[in-house]
PDB file of N, H, CA, C and O in Angstrom:
ATOM      1  N   MET A   1       0.815  -1.196   0.000  1.00  0.00           N
ATOM      2  CA  MET A   1       0.000   0.000   0.000  1.00  0.00           C
ATOM      3  C   MET A   1       0.859   1.260   0.000  1.00  0.00           C
ATOM      4  O   MET A   1       0.453   2.281  -0.554  1.00  0.00           O
ATOM      5  N   SER A   2       2.043   1.203   0.615  1.00  0.00           N
ATOM      6  H   SER A   2       2.373   0.373   1.065  1.00  0.00           H
ATOM      7  CA  SER A   2       2.852   2.411   0.683  1.00  0.00           C
ATOM      8  C   SER A   2       3.489   2.748  -0.662  1.00  0.00           C
ATOM      9  O   SER A   2       3.866   3.898  -0.886  1.00  0.00           O
ATOM     10  N   GLY A   3       3.616   1.777  -1.558  1.00  0.00           N
ATOM     11  H   GLY A   3       3.310   0.842  -1.376  1.00  0.00           H
ATOM     12  CA  GLY A   3       4.196   2.041  -2.875  1.00  0.00           C
ATOM     13  C   GLY A   3       3.401   3.060  -3.675  1.00  0.00           C
ATOM     14  O   GLY A   3       3.967   4.061  -4.114  1.00  0.00           O
ATOM     15  N   PRO A   4       2.102   2.836  -3.880  1.00  0.00           N
ATOM     16  CA  PRO A   4       1.304   3.825  -4.626  1.00  0.00           C
ATOM     17  C   PRO A   4       1.220   5.172  -3.925  1.00  0.00           C
ATOM     18  O   PRO A   4       1.198   6.215  -4.580  1.00  0.00           O
ATOM     19  N   VAL A   5       1.173   5.156  -2.601  1.00  0.00           N
ATOM     20  H   VAL A   5       1.191   4.309  -2.069  1.00  0.00           H
ATOM     21  CA  VAL A   5       1.114   6.417  -1.852  1.00  0.00           C
ATOM     22  C   VAL A   5       2.410   7.186  -2.039  1.00  0.00           C
ATOM     23  O   VAL A   5       2.390   8.402  -2.228  1.00  0.00           O
ATOM     24  N   SER A   6       3.531   6.488  -1.987  1.00  0.00           N
ATOM     25  H   SER A   6       3.546   5.500  -1.833  1.00  0.00           H
ATOM     26  CA  SER A   6       4.831   7.140  -2.184  1.00  0.00           C
ATOM     27  C   SER A   6       4.931   7.740  -3.586  1.00  0.00           C
ATOM     28  O   SER A   6       5.423   8.856  -3.753  1.00  0.00           O
ATOM     29  N   VAL A   7       4.471   7.010  -4.575  1.00  0.00           N
ATOM     30  H   VAL A   7       4.071   6.104  -4.440  1.00  0.00           H
ATOM     31  CA  VAL A   7       4.498   7.516  -5.947  1.00  0.00           C
ATOM     32  C   VAL A   7       3.637   8.765  -6.066  1.00  0.00           C
ATOM     33  O   VAL A   7       4.031   9.732  -6.717  1.00  0.00           O
ATOM     34  N   LEU A   8       2.469   8.751  -5.442  1.00  0.00           N
ATOM     35  H   LEU A   8       2.149   7.965  -4.913  1.00  0.00           H
ATOM     36  CA  LEU A   8       1.585   9.913  -5.484  1.00  0.00           C
ATOM     37  C   LEU A   8       2.239  11.129  -4.834  1.00  0.00           C
ATOM     38  O   LEU A   8       2.149  12.239  -5.359  1.00  0.00           O
ATOM     39  N   VAL A   9       2.890  10.924  -3.705  1.00  0.00           N
ATOM     40  H   VAL A   9       2.963  10.022  -3.278  1.00  0.00           H
ATOM     41  CA  VAL A   9       3.554  12.030  -3.010  1.00  0.00           C
ATOM     42  C   VAL A   9       4.675  12.597  -3.870  1.00  0.00           C
ATOM     43  O   VAL A   9       4.797  13.816  -3.994  1.00  0.00           O
ATOM     44  N   VAL A  10       5.490  11.741  -4.461  1.00  0.00           N
ATOM     45  H   VAL A  10       5.391  10.751  -4.359  1.00  0.00           H
ATOM     46  CA  VAL A  10       6.595  12.208  -5.297  1.00  0.00           C
ATOM     47  C   VAL A  10       6.071  12.955  -6.520  1.00  0.00           C
ATOM     48  O   VAL A  10       6.603  14.006  -6.877  1.00  0.00           O
ATOM     49  N   VAL A  11       5.045  12.428  -7.156  1.00  0.00           N
ATOM     50  H   VAL A  11       4.613  11.574  -6.866  1.00  0.00           H
ATOM     51  CA  VAL A  11       4.488  13.082  -8.339  1.00  0.00           C
ATOM     52  C   VAL A  11       3.947  14.460  -7.988  1.00  0.00           C
ATOM     53  O   VAL A  11       4.140  15.412  -8.744  1.00  0.00           O
ATOM     54  N   ARG A  12       3.277  14.574  -6.859  1.00  0.00           N
ATOM     55  H   ARG A  12       3.120  13.801  -6.245  1.00  0.00           H
ATOM     56  CA  ARG A  12       2.721  15.879  -6.473  1.00  0.00           C
ATOM     57  C   ARG A  12       3.821  16.869  -6.081  1.00  0.00           C
ATOM     58  O   ARG A  12       3.667  18.073  -6.285  1.00  0.00           O
ATOM     59  N   GLN A  13       4.924  16.376  -5.524  1.00  0.00           N
ATOM     60  H   GLN A  13       5.049  15.397  -5.359  1.00  0.00           H
ATOM     61  CA  GLN A  13       6.003  17.269  -5.110  1.00  0.00           C
ATOM     62  C   GLN A  13       6.765  17.834  -6.300  1.00  0.00           C
ATOM     63  O   GLN A  13       7.216  18.978  -6.248  1.00  0.00           O
ATOM     64  N   VAL A  14       6.918  17.063  -7.367  1.00  0.00           N
ATOM     65  H   VAL A  14       6.551  16.134  -7.409  1.00  0.00           H
ATOM     66  CA  VAL A  14       7.706  17.534  -8.502  1.00  0.00           C
ATOM     67  C   VAL A  14       6.847  18.148  -9.596  1.00  0.00           C
ATOM     68  O   VAL A  14       7.380  18.601 -10.609  1.00  0.00           O
ATOM     69  N   LYS A  15       5.554  18.175  -9.419  1.00  0.00           N
ATOM     70  H   LYS A  15       5.121  17.807  -8.596  1.00  0.00           H
ATOM     71  CA  LYS A  15       4.646  18.763 -10.395  1.00  0.00           C
ATOM     72  C   LYS A  15       4.807  20.288 -10.393  1.00  0.00           C
ATOM     73  O   LYS A  15       4.788  20.903  -9.327  1.00  0.00           O
ATOM     74  N   PRO A  16       4.964  20.904 -11.569  1.00  0.00           N
ATOM     75  CA  PRO A  16       5.096  22.368 -11.606  1.00  0.00           C
ATOM     76  C   PRO A  16       3.839  23.051 -11.068  1.00  0.00           C
ATOM     77  O   PRO A  16       2.717  22.642 -11.368  1.00  0.00           O
ATOM     78  N   GLN A  17       4.045  24.092 -10.274  1.00  0.00           N
ATOM     79  H   GLN A  17       4.957  24.425 -10.031  1.00  0.00           H
ATOM     80  CA  GLN A  17       2.931  24.842  -9.709  1.00  0.00           C
ATOM     81  C   GLN A  17       3.172  26.326  -9.912  1.00  0.00           C
ATOM     82  O   GLN A  17       4.314  26.782  -9.971  1.00  0.00           O
ATOM     83  N   LYS A  18       2.098  27.063 -10.016  1.00  0.00           N
ATOM     84  H   LYS A  18       1.170  26.693  -9.968  1.00  0.00           H
ATOM     85  CA  LYS A  18       2.180  28.506 -10.186  1.00  0.00           C
ATOM     86  C   LYS A  18       2.577  29.151  -8.856  1.00  0.00           C
ATOM     87  O   LYS A  18       2.054  28.792  -7.801  1.00  0.00           O
ATOM     88  N   VAL A  19       3.497  30.096  -8.919  1.00  0.00           N
ATOM     89  H   VAL A  19       3.922  30.388  -9.776  1.00  0.00           H
ATOM     90  CA  VAL A  19       3.929  30.815  -7.727  1.00  0.00           C
ATOM     91  C   VAL A  19       2.952  31.959  -7.475  1.00  0.00           C
ATOM     92  O   VAL A  19       2.630  32.725  -8.383  1.00  0.00           O
ATOM     93  N   VAL A  20       2.488  32.063  -6.243  1.00  0.00           N
ATOM     94  H   VAL A  20       2.749  31.441  -5.506  1.00  0.00           H
ATOM     95  CA  VAL A  20       1.568  33.146  -5.886  1.00  0.00           C
ATOM     96  C   VAL A  20       2.393  34.414  -5.725  1.00  0.00           C
ATOM     97  O   VAL A  20       3.286  34.470  -4.879  1.00  0.00           O
ATOM     98  N   SER A  21       2.104  35.426  -6.526  1.00  0.00           N
ATOM     99  H   SER A  21       1.379  35.380  -7.214  1.00  0.00           H
ATOM    100  CA  SER A  21       2.937  36.625  -6.522  1.00  0.00           C
ATOM    101  C   SER A  21       2.249  37.843  -5.908  1.00  0.00           C
ATOM    102  O   SER A  21       2.812  38.938  -5.940  1.00  0.00           O
ATOM    103  N   GLY A  22       1.075  37.685  -5.362  1.00  0.00           N
ATOM    104  H   GLY A  22       0.618  36.796  -5.336  1.00  0.00           H
ATOM    105  CA  GLY A  22       0.376  38.843  -4.827  1.00  0.00           C
ATOM    106  C   GLY A  22       0.447  38.963  -3.318  1.00  0.00           C
ATOM    107  O   GLY A  22      -0.106  39.905  -2.750  1.00  0.00           O
ATOM    108  N   SER A  23       1.110  38.037  -2.660  1.00  0.00           N
ATOM    109  H   SER A  23       1.559  37.272  -3.121  1.00  0.00           H
ATOM    110  CA  SER A  23       1.140  38.037  -1.199  1.00  0.00           C
ATOM    111  C   SER A  23       2.113  39.089  -0.677  1.00  0.00           C
ATOM    112  O   SER A  23       3.284  39.106  -1.054  1.00  0.00           O
ATOM    113  N   ARG A  24       1.623  39.955   0.185  1.00  0.00           N
ATOM    114  H   ARG A  24       0.671  39.941   0.492  1.00  0.00           H
ATOM    115  CA  ARG A  24       2.480  40.998   0.763  1.00  0.00           C
ATOM    116  C   ARG A  24       3.034  40.587   2.119  1.00  0.00           C
ATOM    117  O   ARG A  24       3.872  41.293   2.680  1.00  0.00           O
ATOM    118  N   ARG A  25       2.583  39.464   2.653  1.00  0.00           N
ATOM    119  H   ARG A  25       1.902  38.891   2.197  1.00  0.00           H
ATOM    120  CA  ARG A  25       3.036  39.055   3.978  1.00  0.00           C
ATOM    121  C   ARG A  25       3.972  37.851   3.915  1.00  0.00           C
ATOM    122  O   ARG A  25       3.913  36.989   4.791  1.00  0.00           O
ATOM    123  N   TRP A  26       4.814  37.774   2.923  1.00  0.00           N
ATOM    124  H   TRP A  26       4.861  38.474   2.211  1.00  0.00           H
ATOM    125  CA  TRP A  26       5.741  36.671   2.781  1.00  0.00           C
ATOM    126  C   TRP A  26       6.797  36.680   3.887  1.00  0.00           C
ATOM    127  O   TRP A  26       7.418  35.654   4.161  1.00  0.00           O
ATOM    128  N   TRP A  27       6.995  37.816   4.508  1.00  0.00           N
ATOM    129  H   TRP A  27       6.490  38.650   4.285  1.00  0.00           H
ATOM    130  CA  TRP A  27       8.062  37.997   5.491  1.00  0.00           C
ATOM    131  C   TRP A  27       7.637  37.629   6.905  1.00  0.00           C
ATOM    132  O   TRP A  27       8.483  37.614   7.800  1.00  0.00           O
ATOM    133  N   VAL A  28       6.373  37.335   7.143  1.00  0.00           N
ATOM    134  H   VAL A  28       5.686  37.347   6.416  1.00  0.00           H
ATOM    135  CA  VAL A  28       5.883  37.112   8.506  1.00  0.00           C
ATOM    136  C   VAL A  28       6.513  35.872   9.139  1.00  0.00           C
ATOM    137  O   VAL A  28       6.993  35.938  10.270  1.00  0.00           O
ATOM    138  N   VAL A  29       6.520  34.749   8.431  1.00  0.00           N
ATOM    139  H   VAL A  29       6.130  34.695   7.512  1.00  0.00           H
ATOM    140  CA  VAL A  29       7.069  33.515   9.010  1.00  0.00           C
ATOM    141  C   VAL A  29       8.562  33.648   9.279  1.00  0.00           C
ATOM    142  O   VAL A  29       8.996  33.283  10.371  1.00  0.00           O
ATOM    143  N   PRO A  30       9.386  34.156   8.339  1.00  0.00           N
ATOM    144  CA  PRO A  30      10.801  34.341   8.674  1.00  0.00           C
ATOM    145  C   PRO A  30      11.027  35.307   9.838  1.00  0.00           C
ATOM    146  O   PRO A  30      11.941  35.108  10.638  1.00  0.00           O
ATOM    147  N   ALA A  31      10.206  36.347   9.937  1.00  0.00           N
ATOM    148  H   ALA A  31       9.463  36.509   9.287  1.00  0.00           H
ATOM    149  CA  ALA A  31      10.356  37.300  11.036  1.00  0.00           C
ATOM    150  C   ALA A  31      10.039  36.647  12.376  1.00  0.00           C
ATOM    151  O   ALA A  31      10.750  36.864  13.356  1.00  0.00           O
ATOM    152  N   VAL A  32       8.992  35.860  12.423  1.00  0.00           N
ATOM    153  H   VAL A  32       8.414  35.683  11.626  1.00  0.00           H
ATOM    154  CA  VAL A  32       8.640  35.166  13.668  1.00  0.00           C
ATOM    155  C   VAL A  32       9.739  34.184  14.054  1.00  0.00           C
ATOM    156  O   VAL A  32      10.108  34.097  15.225  1.00  0.00           O
ATOM    157  N   LEU A  33      10.261  33.447  13.086  1.00  0.00           N
ATOM    158  H   LEU A  33       9.961  33.517  12.135  1.00  0.00           H
ATOM    159  CA  LEU A  33      11.344  32.509  13.385  1.00  0.00           C
ATOM    160  C   LEU A  33      12.595  33.236  13.869  1.00  0.00           C
ATOM    161  O   LEU A  33      13.284  32.742  14.762  1.00  0.00           O
ATOM    162  N   ALA A  34      12.898  34.394  13.299  1.00  0.00           N
ATOM    163  H   ALA A  34      12.339  34.795  12.574  1.00  0.00           H
ATOM    164  CA  ALA A  34      14.064  35.170  13.734  1.00  0.00           C
ATOM    165  C   ALA A  34      13.886  35.662  15.159  1.00  0.00           C
ATOM    166  O   ALA A  34      14.826  35.607  15.952  1.00  0.00           O
ATOM    167  N   VAL A  35      12.705  36.138  15.495  1.00  0.00           N
ATOM    168  H   VAL A  35      11.942  36.183  14.851  1.00  0.00           H
ATOM    169  CA  VAL A  35      12.449  36.616  16.858  1.00  0.00           C
ATOM    170  C   VAL A  35      12.572  35.481  17.860  1.00  0.00           C
ATOM    171  O   VAL A  35      13.170  35.649  18.923  1.00  0.00           O
ATOM    172  N   VAL A  36      12.013  34.338  17.529  1.00  0.00           N
ATOM    173  H   VAL A  36      11.527  34.203  16.666  1.00  0.00           H
ATOM    174  CA  VAL A  36      12.101  33.187  18.436  1.00  0.00           C
ATOM    175  C   VAL A  36      13.557  32.761  18.607  1.00  0.00           C
ATOM    176  O   VAL A  36      13.977  32.435  19.717  1.00  0.00           O
ATOM    177  N   ALA A  37      14.333  32.761  17.520  1.00  0.00           N
ATOM    178  H   ALA A  37      13.992  33.026  16.618  1.00  0.00           H
ATOM    179  CA  ALA A  37      15.739  32.367  17.600  1.00  0.00           C
ATOM    180  C   ALA A  37      16.555  33.363  18.411  1.00  0.00           C
ATOM    181  O   ALA A  37      17.428  32.966  19.183  1.00  0.00           O
ATOM    182  N   LEU A  38      16.278  34.654  18.243  1.00  0.00           N
ATOM    183  H   LEU A  38      15.569  34.976  17.616  1.00  0.00           H
ATOM    184  CA  LEU A  38      17.056  35.661  18.968  1.00  0.00           C
ATOM    185  C   LEU A  38      16.741  35.687  20.451  1.00  0.00           C
ATOM    186  O   LEU A  38      17.561  36.155  21.241  1.00  0.00           O
ATOM    187  N   ARG A  39      15.580  35.200  20.850  1.00  0.00           N
ATOM    188  H   ARG A  39      14.914  34.819  20.209  1.00  0.00           H
ATOM    189  CA  ARG A  39      15.223  35.155  22.270  1.00  0.00           C
ATOM    190  C   ARG A  39      15.860  33.963  22.980  1.00  0.00           C
ATOM    191  O   ARG A  39      15.835  33.886  24.209  1.00  0.00           O
ATOM    192  N   GLU A  40      16.429  33.038  22.215  1.00  0.00           N
ATOM    193  H   GLU A  40      16.450  33.100  21.217  1.00  0.00           H
ATOM    194  CA  GLU A  40      17.060  31.849  22.796  1.00  0.00           C
ATOM    195  C   GLU A  40      18.315  32.267  23.563  1.00  0.00           C
ATOM    196  O   GLU A  40      19.167  32.963  23.011  1.00  0.00           O
ATOM    197  N   PRO A  41      18.440  31.856  24.824  1.00  0.00           N
ATOM    198  CA  PRO A  41      19.578  32.324  25.638  1.00  0.00           C
ATOM    199  C   PRO A  41      20.929  31.781  25.195  1.00  0.00           C
ATOM    200  O   PRO A  41      21.943  32.435  25.437  1.00  0.00           O
ATOM    201  N   GLY A  42      20.989  30.627  24.564  1.00  0.00           N
ATOM    202  H   GLY A  42      20.165  30.096  24.368  1.00  0.00           H
ATOM    203  CA  GLY A  42      22.268  30.044  24.183  1.00  0.00           C
ATOM    204  C   GLY A  42      22.693  30.365  22.772  1.00  0.00           C
ATOM    205  O   GLY A  42      23.563  29.687  22.225  1.00  0.00           O
ATOM    206  N   LEU A  43      22.109  31.374  22.167  1.00  0.00           N
ATOM    207  H   LEU A  43      21.402  31.924  22.610  1.00  0.00           H
ATOM    208  CA  LEU A  43      22.414  31.694  20.779  1.00  0.00           C
ATOM    209  C   LEU A  43      23.837  32.217  20.616  1.00  0.00           C
ATOM    210  O   LEU A  43      24.509  31.886  19.640  1.00  0.00           O
ATOM    211  N   VAL A  44      24.302  33.032  21.564  1.00  0.00           N
ATOM    212  H   VAL A  44      23.756  33.301  22.357  1.00  0.00           H
ATOM    213  CA  VAL A  44      25.654  33.591  21.519  1.00  0.00           C
ATOM    214  C   VAL A  44      26.433  33.037  22.701  1.00  0.00           C
ATOM    215  O   VAL A  44      25.986  33.118  23.845  1.00  0.00           O
ATOM    216  N   ASP A  45      27.599  32.475  22.415  1.00  0.00           N
ATOM    217  H   ASP A  45      27.961  32.410  21.485  1.00  0.00           H
ATOM    218  CA  ASP A  45      28.447  31.904  23.458  1.00  0.00           C
ATOM    219  C   ASP A  45      29.083  33.030  24.267  1.00  0.00           C
ATOM    220  O   ASP A  45      29.711  33.926  23.704  1.00  0.00           O
ATOM    221  N   GLY A  46      28.921  32.982  25.583  1.00  0.00           N
ATOM    222  H   GLY A  46      28.411  32.254  26.040  1.00  0.00           H
ATOM    223  CA  GLY A  46      29.456  34.031  26.446  1.00  0.00           C
ATOM    224  C   GLY A  46      30.973  34.116  26.433  1.00  0.00           C
ATOM    225  O   GLY A  46      31.527  35.206  26.574  1.00  0.00           O
ATOM    226  N   GLY A  47      31.663  32.984  26.268  1.00  0.00           N
ATOM    227  H   GLY A  47      31.213  32.098  26.154  1.00  0.00           H
ATOM    228  CA  GLY A  47      33.118  32.971  26.265  1.00  0.00           C
ATOM    229  C   GLY A  47      33.724  33.423  24.955  1.00  0.00           C
ATOM    230  O   GLY A  47      34.869  33.874  24.924  1.00  0.00           O
ATOM    231  N   HIS A  48      32.987  33.310  23.894  1.00  0.00           N
ATOM    232  H   HIS A  48      32.057  32.943  23.919  1.00  0.00           H
ATOM    233  CA  HIS A  48      33.479  33.676  22.572  1.00  0.00           C
ATOM    234  C   HIS A  48      32.450  34.551  21.873  1.00  0.00           C
ATOM    235  O   HIS A  48      31.984  34.233  20.779  1.00  0.00           O
ATOM    236  N   ARG A  49      32.110  35.632  22.505  1.00  0.00           N
ATOM    237  H   ARG A  49      32.489  35.891  23.394  1.00  0.00           H
ATOM    238  CA  ARG A  49      31.018  36.475  22.025  1.00  0.00           C
ATOM    239  C   ARG A  49      31.277  37.030  20.625  1.00  0.00           C
ATOM    240  O   ARG A  49      30.390  36.971  19.774  1.00  0.00           O
ATOM    241  N   ALA A  50      32.460  37.563  20.368  1.00  0.00           N
ATOM    242  H   ALA A  50      33.181  37.612  21.059  1.00  0.00           H
ATOM    243  CA  ALA A  50      32.750  38.167  19.065  1.00  0.00           C
ATOM    244  C   ALA A  50      32.716  37.121  17.953  1.00  0.00           C
ATOM    245  O   ALA A  50      32.154  37.366  16.885  1.00  0.00           O
ATOM    246  N   ALA A  51      33.311  35.965  18.197  1.00  0.00           N
ATOM    247  H   ALA A  51      33.768  35.766  19.064  1.00  0.00           H
ATOM    248  CA  ALA A  51      33.304  34.907  17.185  1.00  0.00           C
ATOM    249  C   ALA A  51      31.889  34.390  16.950  1.00  0.00           C
ATOM    250  O   ALA A  51      31.510  34.119  15.811  1.00  0.00           O
ATOM    251  N   SER A  52      31.110  34.253  18.012  1.00  0.00           N
ATOM    252  H   SER A  52      31.417  34.474  18.938  1.00  0.00           H
ATOM    253  CA  SER A  52      29.730  33.766  17.874  1.00  0.00           C
ATOM    254  C   SER A  52      28.877  34.723  17.057  1.00  0.00           C
ATOM    255  O   SER A  52      28.138  34.305  16.166  1.00  0.00           O
ATOM    256  N   VAL A  53      28.984  35.996  17.364  1.00  0.00           N
ATOM    257  H   VAL A  53      29.585  36.335  18.089  1.00  0.00           H
ATOM    258  CA  VAL A  53      28.195  36.992  16.635  1.00  0.00           C
ATOM    259  C   VAL A  53      28.659  37.071  15.185  1.00  0.00           C
ATOM    260  O   VAL A  53      27.837  37.194  14.277  1.00  0.00           O
ATOM    261  N   GLY A  54      29.966  37.001  14.962  1.00  0.00           N
ATOM    262  H   GLY A  54      30.634  36.901  15.700  1.00  0.00           H
ATOM    263  CA  GLY A  54      30.496  37.040  13.595  1.00  0.00           C
ATOM    264  C   GLY A  54      30.020  35.857  12.758  1.00  0.00           C
ATOM    265  O   GLY A  54      29.615  36.027  11.608  1.00  0.00           O
ATOM    266  N   LEU A  55      30.070  34.659  13.338  1.00  0.00           N
ATOM    267  H   LEU A  55      30.399  34.521  14.272  1.00  0.00           H
ATOM    268  CA  LEU A  55      29.608  33.484  12.609  1.00  0.00           C
ATOM    269  C   LEU A  55      28.098  33.519  12.388  1.00  0.00           C
ATOM    270  O   LEU A  55      27.612  33.099  11.337  1.00  0.00           O
ATOM    271  N   LEU A  56      27.365  34.015  13.368  1.00  0.00           N
ATOM    272  H   LEU A  56      27.760  34.356  14.221  1.00  0.00           H
ATOM    273  CA  LEU A  56      25.915  34.141  13.226  1.00  0.00           C
ATOM    274  C   LEU A  56      25.563  35.124  12.109  1.00  0.00           C
ATOM    275  O   LEU A  56      24.688  34.850  11.287  1.00  0.00           O
ATOM    276  N   ALA A  57      26.242  36.259  12.083  1.00  0.00           N
ATOM    277  H   ALA A  57      26.953  36.481  12.751  1.00  0.00           H
ATOM    278  CA  ALA A  57      25.995  37.261  11.045  1.00  0.00           C
ATOM    279  C   ALA A  57      26.403  36.737   9.663  1.00  0.00           C
ATOM    280  O   ALA A  57      25.692  36.955   8.682  1.00  0.00           O
ATOM    281  N   ALA A  58      27.534  36.056   9.588  1.00  0.00           N
ATOM    282  H   ALA A  58      28.112  35.879  10.385  1.00  0.00           H
ATOM    283  CA  ALA A  58      27.987  35.508   8.307  1.00  0.00           C
ATOM    284  C   ALA A  58      27.006  34.458   7.803  1.00  0.00           C
ATOM    285  O   ALA A  58      26.688  34.425   6.614  1.00  0.00           O
ATOM    286  N   GLY A  59      26.531  33.613   8.688  1.00  0.00           N
ATOM    287  H   GLY A  59      26.789  33.641   9.654  1.00  0.00           H
ATOM    288  CA  GLY A  59      25.555  32.597   8.284  1.00  0.00           C
ATOM    289  C   GLY A  59      24.240  33.212   7.829  1.00  0.00           C
ATOM    290  O   GLY A  59      23.634  32.747   6.864  1.00  0.00           O
ATOM    291  N   ALA A  60      23.797  34.261   8.526  1.00  0.00           N
ATOM    292  H   ALA A  60      24.289  34.639   9.310  1.00  0.00           H
ATOM    293  CA  ALA A  60      22.558  34.927   8.130  1.00  0.00           C
ATOM    294  C   ALA A  60      22.709  35.605   6.777  1.00  0.00           C
ATOM    295  O   ALA A  60      21.818  35.506   5.933  1.00  0.00           O
ATOM    296  N   LEU A  61      23.819  36.288   6.562  1.00  0.00           N
ATOM    297  H   LEU A  61      24.542  36.368   7.247  1.00  0.00           H
ATOM    298  CA  LEU A  61      24.043  36.958   5.279  1.00  0.00           C
ATOM    299  C   LEU A  61      24.185  35.945   4.140  1.00  0.00           C
ATOM    300  O   LEU A  61      23.687  36.172   3.038  1.00  0.00           O
ATOM    301  N   LEU A  62      24.859  34.840   4.408  1.00  0.00           N
ATOM    302  H   LEU A  62      25.263  34.655   5.303  1.00  0.00           H
ATOM    303  CA  LEU A  62      24.988  33.805   3.394  1.00  0.00           C
ATOM    304  C   LEU A  62      23.633  33.194   3.070  1.00  0.00           C
ATOM    305  O   LEU A  62      23.330  32.933   1.906  1.00  0.00           O
ATOM    306  N   GLY A  63      22.822  32.965   4.087  1.00  0.00           N
ATOM    307  H   GLY A  63      23.068  33.177   5.033  1.00  0.00           H
ATOM    308  CA  GLY A  63      21.486  32.427   3.862  1.00  0.00           C
ATOM    309  C   GLY A  63      20.607  33.379   3.084  1.00  0.00           C
ATOM    310  O   GLY A  63      19.858  32.950   2.206  1.00  0.00           O
ATOM    311  N   ILE A  64      20.682  34.667   3.389  1.00  0.00           N
ATOM    312  H   ILE A  64      21.290  35.016   4.103  1.00  0.00           H
ATOM    313  CA  ILE A  64      19.907  35.658   2.653  1.00  0.00           C
ATOM    314  C   ILE A  64      20.395  35.769   1.214  1.00  0.00           C
ATOM    315  O   ILE A  64      19.603  35.896   0.281  1.00  0.00           O
ATOM    316  N   GLY A  65      21.719  35.718   1.054  1.00  0.00           N
ATOM    317  H   GLY A  65      22.363  35.615   1.813  1.00  0.00           H
ATOM    318  CA  GLY A  65      22.287  35.846  -0.286  1.00  0.00           C
ATOM    319  C   GLY A  65      21.960  34.669  -1.186  1.00  0.00           C
ATOM    320  O   GLY A  65      21.738  34.852  -2.383  1.00  0.00           O
ATOM    321  N   THR A  66      21.926  33.474  -0.638  1.00  0.00           N
ATOM    322  H   THR A  66      22.106  33.325   0.334  1.00  0.00           H
ATOM    323  CA  THR A  66      21.651  32.299  -1.459  1.00  0.00           C
ATOM    324  C   THR A  66      20.184  31.904  -1.434  1.00  0.00           C
ATOM    325  O   THR A  66      19.754  31.050  -2.210  1.00  0.00           O
ATOM    326  N   GLY A  67      19.410  32.528  -0.535  1.00  0.00           N
ATOM    327  H   GLY A  67      19.760  33.221   0.095  1.00  0.00           H
ATOM    328  CA  GLY A  67      18.015  32.164  -0.339  1.00  0.00           C
ATOM    329  C   GLY A  67      17.159  32.427  -1.500  1.00  0.00           C
ATOM    330  O   GLY A  67      15.958  32.161  -1.455  1.00  0.00           O
TER     331      GLY A  67
END
């Protein structure tokens, strides 16, 4: 039974779909995730604060650039 279901899932995932271009709130989910991540107490290492912030900023910029 899982064979046909798996095929259906794969077919639906690779099927071309129209991109919705009228949404003005595309930024809400990333903003909420960023706020939740920044409130996490262990996000920046206290012993290596400069390196932690630098790596965090580099990763964010790389993600935005390739996103």
